C-alpha positions in Angstrom: -30.8 3.0 7.2 -28.1 3.8 4.6 -25.7 7.0 5.1 -23.1 7.6 2.6 -19.6 8.4 4.0 -17.0 10.4 2.1 -13.4 10.4 2.7 -11.0 13.4 1.9 -7.3 14.3 1.7 -5.8 10.8 1.8 -8.4 9.2 4.0 -9.5 7.2 1.1 -6.2 5.4 1.4 -7.4 3.8 4.2 -10.3 1.9 2.4 -9.7 -1.2 0.1 -9.4 -0.3 -3.3 -8.8 3.5 -2.3 -12.6 4.3 -2.6 -13.6 7.9 -2.0 -17.1 7.2 -0.7 -18.9 4.1 0.8 -22.3 3.2 1.7 -23.1 2.1 5.2 -25.9 0.2 6.2 -26.6 1.5 10.3 -29.3 0.8 12.6 -31.9 3.5 13.4 -30.6 6.1 15.8 -26.9 5.3 15.0 -24.4 8.1 15.3 -21.4 9.5 13.3 -19.1 7.5 15.9 -21.1 4.3 14.9 -20.5 4.9 11.2 -17.0 5.7 11.6 -16.4 2.5 13.6 -18.0 0.8 10.5 -14.8 1.9 8.5 -12.3 1.1 11.2 -10.8 4.6 11.3 -8.6 5.7 14.1 -9.8 9.1 15.8 -6.0 10.5 15.3 -6.9 10.4 11.5 -10.2 12.3 12.0 -10.2 16.1 12.5 -13.4 17.5 10.5 -16.5 15.7 10.4 -19.5 17.3 8.5 -23.0 16.1 8.1 -24.9 17.1 5.1 -22.4 20.1 5.0 -22.6 21.0 8.6 -20.1 20.5 11.3 -20.7 17.5 13.7 -19.3 15.4 16.2 -19.2 11.7 17.2 -22.4 11.9 19.2 -24.4 13.2 16.3 -27.5 11.0 15.3 -27.9 10.2 11.8 -30.9 9.9 9.7 -31.6 7.9 6.3 -29.7 9.5 3.3 -27.2 11.6 5.6 -23.7 12.4 4.0 -21.0 12.2 6.4 -17.9 13.9 5.1 -14.5 13.3 7.0 -11.3 14.9 6.7 -7.7 14.4 8.4 -5.9 17.0 10.2 -4.7 19.5 7.6 -1.4 21.7 7.5 -0.2 24.2 5.1 2.0 27.2 5.1 
């Protein structure tokens, strides 16, 4: 199945060419954690994960066409 993974707030620098989004071909029943392993992103870089705009965790099961959005820890003041 295909899912789209979007990276924000500097995470795109972790991908070749600074891509902001990438399509991933995953097996049926794959989880968010599986999708993130595909990108080889370290957990310390990940703070907020959304699937189709709804908060999700690494154990969330994905479906064909889902959009996973990933944000790093954010700070401000």
